[in-house]
N, C-alpha and C positions, 0 to 999 in steps of 0.2 A: 619305441624309442628303444636302445639296446645299453645291456646292462651289462658289469663284469661280471665275469663267471669265476665262483671262489668255492675249489674244491670240486665242482661237479652242478654248483647251483647257482642263481643269478642273487647278484649281491645288491643292496638298498643303499644309499650314500653316493656321495660324489657331486659333482656338480657337471650340470647340463651343457655339451657343446655339440655345435653344428657338425654334422659331415658334408663336407661338400664335394659336388661333382665336377672335377677340373676341367669338364668338357663345356660347359656353361657357366660355372661360376656359380653356381645355386646348390643351397643347402637340400639334402634329400632323404637326410635321416638323424636321430639326435643321438649321442651317445652319452652316460655319465662316467664323467671322467675322475679319477683318484687325485683328488688336488692338494692332497698334504701327507701322502704316505698310507693313511689308517687304512687303506682298502688291501694295499699292498704288504702290510704287517698282516692281516684278516688270514689274507692267503698263506704268506709263510706258516702262520701256524694251523692251516688247513694241511700245508705240505709235509707237516712233522707225523699226522696221521699216513699220508698216503705213502712215505716214506716207508710206513711200519708193514702196511699192505703191500706196497711193491717187493719188499724184500724178501716176506714171507712167499711169496706167487714163484712158482718154477718159471726158468728161464721158458718153459716150452710155451706155458702159459702164456706169460708177456710176449712173446712171438705169435701165439694165436692173436692175441687181443690185437697186436699190432697190423696181422693181415685182415681181420673182421674190418679194422679202420680204414684200409686203403680199399678194400670194397667200398665200404660206404662214401670214402669222399669221392671216389670212383662214379658212384652212381648218382650223385650229385653236383658232376665236375661243373657242368653248365651253369648252375645256379651258382655255386662258388666264384668261377670265372668271370660272369657277367657281373655280380657283386666286385670282385676285383677290379673289374673295368669302369664301374663307376665309380667309385671310390679311388681308386689311385690314377686314373687316366691312363690305362693300360690298354692299348687297340686289341681288340676282343681276341684275334687269332695267337697274337702274343699270350695273353692272358690263357687261354686253353691251356697250350705248352706250360706254363708255369704249374696250372692245376695238376695236369699231367705228371710232370716231374715230381712234385710233392707226394702224389699217389705210389710211384715210382721209391721216391725214398723210403715211404713207410713199409713197402714190400723188404726194402734191399736189406734195413735196418733190421728185420724179424731173421731175414737170413742169416745175415753176414755174423750176429752175437754170437750166435752159436760158436764161430770158430774165433774172433776175438777173445771169447772168455772162456775159453777151454782149461786154459792154465799150461803149467809145464812140470816135468820131472827132470831133477837135475843129476846128473850121474856127479856127484861130489866124493865119490872115491876115486878120480881121476886127480884130485889135490891133495896134497901131504897136510896142510893146514885147516883146518884145527885137527890133530890128530881125532883117530875115532871117527873120520868119514866112511873107511868101509861098513861100518855098522848103522848108517842113517842113513834116512829113507827122507829127502827134501823135493818140497815141491812148491809150486805157488798156486798163487788163486788170485781172482780179479774181482775187489770187492765195490759194492755202491758209494762213489763219492759223498752223497747225499743231496739235499735240495741244493739246483741250480736255477738262477735266475738268469733268462734269458730277455735280451732288449734287440726287437727288431727294427730293421732301418723299413722306411718308407714303400721302397721300390720291388722287393720279392714279400710281402705279408705272407702267400702261401706258401712259398718255396723254402723262406728262412724259417719261418715256421717249423715246417717239417722237419731239416736240418738239425734246430735245435730242440724240437721233441720227441720224435723217433727214436734216434738213436739213445738218448737220455733215459726215456722209459725202458728200453730193451737191455741198457746198463742196471736198471733198477732207482733208478735216480728221478724224484719229484720233480717238477718243471713249475715255476711260476713266470709267465711270458708277461714284458710288457711291449704291446704292440707301439708303434708310430704313433702321434696323434693323427695324422694324416688319415692314416690307412686301419684302425680299428675293429671293421665290422669284418673282414676275411678270417682273422684268426679266433673271434668268437664262435664264427657259425662253426670253422673246422674243430673247437674244443667242443661244442653243442655234438658235431658228429661223433667225435670222439668216446664222450660219454655214451653214446648210444651203443658204442659197440663195445661196451663193459668196462671201458677203462676204471680202474679202482677209483672210489672216492678220495678226494686230496691229492692225486697222481699230478693234475696241471689244473691250473689256474690261468685265467688270461685278463689282467687290468690293463685298462688303457689309463692312461696319464703321459704329464709332462716330467719335469727334470724334478719336481719332488718326489714323483713315483718311484724313477730310477733312482733318486738318492737312497732313498728308503729300501729299495732292492741290494744297491751295493754295500750300505752301511750296515746290513744286520751279518748279527754273530752267526744268525742261524743260515744262512746261505752258504755253502761249500764251494759255489763254483758259478762263474758268470762266464756268459756267451755274448758277445757284444759283433753286431755289425752296424756298421755306419761312419760317420767322418772321424779323421782322425783327430782334430782338436777334441772332440767327444769323449772319441774311444782313448785318447791318452790322460783325460782326464778322470775316466771311470778306472784306468786299470791301476793308476797312481794310487787311488782311493783302494780297490780292491785290494791289491797286493799287499798295503800297509795292514790290511786286514789278513794277511797270509790266507787267501783264496784261489784255489784254480781260476787262471783266465784264458781266455780264447776270442780274440781280436782282430775281425778282420773288417780293415781299415780302408783308407782311401787308396785312390791311382790314379794316372795321367799315366794310361799306357799309351806307349809310341807302336806305330804300325810303319814299318820300314818298306820302302820300294826300290830294291835295286835296279841299276841299269837292263839286267836280265831277265827281269820278272815278263812274266805275264801281265802288261799292263791294263789291258782289259780286265782281267779275273780282279787283280789287285783292286782297279776303281771300283769294280760291282761290289765286291767285299769290303771294302773302306766304308763304303757310303752306309751300308746297311750295320757295319760292326760299330760306327760314329751314331746314326740316326735312330736305332732302334729305342723304341719306349723314349723318344726324344732325347737321346743321350744321357739317360739318369741312370745310368749303370757302371758300378765302380770297373769294371772291366771294360766300358767302352774303347773305340780308339778314338783316345782325345787329342793325339798328335799325330798329324801324318808329316812323313821323313820322307823325301822322295829324291832320289838321283836326279842332278841338273840335265842329264843325258838325256829321261825323260820325262822330265818335269811336264815341258807342254803338253805330249801324247795324253800323260796321265790325268792333267788339270781338265783337259776339255773330255777325255772319257768320265771323270767322278763328276764335273758340274753337271753333265746329263742325267748321271744316276740318280742324282740330287735331285736334280728337279723332275724326275719323273716321279719322287715319291708322293703319293697323297697324303695330305693334312688333313685331318676330319676328327669327329666324334671318336672316343674309344668304342663305342658300342657299336659302330659302323664295320661290316666285315670288308669293306673294301681300305681302309684307313692304313696307313702304313703308319704315319708319324703322328702321335697323338699330343695332348694337353703338356706344359709340366705341371708339377702337383700344387702349385699356388701361384697367386699372383708376385709374392716378393722374389720366387724362383724366376720367373717370368722377366720382372725388372731388370733382375740381375745380369740375365744376357744382354742386355743394352748396354750395360755399365762395362761386360766383357769385350764387347765388339767395339764401343768407343775406344775403350784404352788399345787394343789393338791398332785401330787405324790411327790412332794419335802418335803411335809409336813408330809406323810408317809402312805397317799391314794394308794390301789392298784387299778391298769387299769385291768378289766371284758372283757371289750369290746372296740373297736374303739380308738380314740383318736389324730388321725391325719386329715390334710387335705386329701381330695380325691384326686387321679389324672386324673382331667379331667376339661375340661372346666367349668367355670361357680365359686359360690361360697358354693361349698359344704365341709360339715366336717361329719366325720363320726358320727354315733349314738352313743355315747360314755356311759360307764357305769363304774361308780369309788366305789370302795367299802371300808370300812374302812375311809368314807372321815372325817379328821378332822374339827371339829367343829370351829377352828381360818383359816379355806382354804377359799378362796374369793367364791369358789362354792357353801359352806355352809353359807357364810357371805352376799354375794351380791346376786343382782337379775342379774342370767345369762342369757341374750337372745341368746339363741343356744342348740344345741342337747346332752348336759352336765348333766346326771345323777348322781349326788352322792348319796350313799346308805349309812345309820349310823346305825349301831345297840343302842338300850336300854335294859335297864335291865328290867326296872319297868314305871309304868304310869306317876311318877313323873317327872323321866329322861325326857321319852318322851314329856312332856309338856314342861317342862323347856329348849330342845332344839328347838320344835316347836318353842314357843316363843324367841328366842334369837338374833332373828334380829330386825331391826329398822322398818322394814315392818309388815302389817297386813291386809292381803286382803282377801283371802280365806285359806282354810284347808281343809282336808280330814280326815275319820277313817275309817278303815276298823276294823269290830267287830262283831261277831254274838251277844253279850250282847248291846241290845241297850240302856237299861239302864245304865249302864258304858259307853257307849259312849256318853251317854246325859252329863253325868257327867265331861267326860273330853272335853267337846265339850264348856262346862259354863267357864273351865278356859282357852280356846285360844283365845287368842288376833287376832281375825279375824273379816272382816266384813262378811263372812259368812261361814259354816261348812258345809259338807257333808258328809255323814254315808254311808258308804259303794258305793259311787260315785264319780266323779273325780271332782278334785278342776276345773276343767273346765265349769262346771255346772254355767247358770246362764239363768235368766229368763228376756226377752228384757224391758217387762212391768213393772217389780219390780226395788224398788231400789237397784243399784248397785255400790260397793265400801269398802273401806278399815277402820282402825284404823290405828293409829300412822303414818309413812309415808308413809301409801298406798293410801290416802285421805285424800282432805281439803273441807270443804264446804257443802252441801247437795249432796246425791248420784244421781247417772244417773241414770233415767228410764222413760219411758212415765209419769207416773202420777209427779212423783216428781222435772223431767225435767219443766212442765207446773207448780208447784207449786213453785220452786225457781226461775223461771225466767219471774213471775207477780207479782204485788205491790197488796197487800192486801189493799184494802178501806174502811172505815167506812163510812156509811151515815147515820145520825140522822135525820127523822123529827118531827116538833112539831104538831099533830094534835089536 
């Protein structure tokens, strides 16, 4: 049985909950969950000690801790990847990629911090006001924000942990992590590894729990910042409460990313990329290609290639090396896909492939393709976290843009076209945080800002540099010399 880690030590208390393997629906571990927020509050108290230790540590030493942590995580990467595959249902090949990204993030944070935190010297003698600028030295420094609360999603327990922990440790902020209830084990193991690499006591706590634990983290006046990744509904609720208490927020929320195939696209390449972009991790990615929009002039060719690409994907146990598409995270998620499909078909969509729960243990749903997906269907309006691909034809680029921008989300988008000038013109009209041309919506650079517009994000965007900037305070120092 796994226990929360508070300030570097296993904590007593909490209620015992099972950890389920989505590939078979069976329990394989137990974890103590914070049922009432008391463990989170204890972790916040421990973080006050951690804040003092981190602020007293030179930046060079914080960097060395992060680099040792990266080496330690890398040495146990296969163990972490297997754990991630078992608790999250992520195919083992994809789990290895995620852990590798997490390792790289710790190294990037150690390297980038020296540049982000270096400060500036201002030539105030260029300004007439206030008088006396010719005898002043004015500079800026970045100081730690304070305790940061990190709320993780179930689908990236390793990489999201790294995104929220590594840059904040580099900045001098202690972090209290609340993992998703479905995937608590990977963050707990990573915290153990970090403390083994020399992380100061109190600098990091990991407390599994549900809404009560999250509320304790957001409500505490000792917590200065909240970084969240998850659904839009939950994110808006957290942002409202955190903002009312004056906290810094970074909210990476939902998406319903469009993938647009123009008539001059390489249709075969677009279909192959779209299949992976939609069905990777059974469609449970915020920047998955959730809506596929195809020019009516190439719709037939695209559908034939897309259907063949999806049909060739192997569905199986997440720990199987040959698996392309694994299970959904829970029974509830799998059942929800049936409701999404029924809604689309009742509104006039046509089932091309799949459409049902699979008759096997675990939370599997057939990779599903729906053509003529109605714009008012749930599949085209909501963030569908599962292996359902709605395909809709358009007649011209104005209609494509209208369809692409028709949801409340604006995370990422893709355009497939051989005419890069035209693709750029369309990209400028899309409401999205990033637009990929001839590549997957799943593209992301961990060192660069990541996030969306509309209801896909609030506050600064996540990324190594942008997180360090967002979770530090800029201070101006003036010296009369």
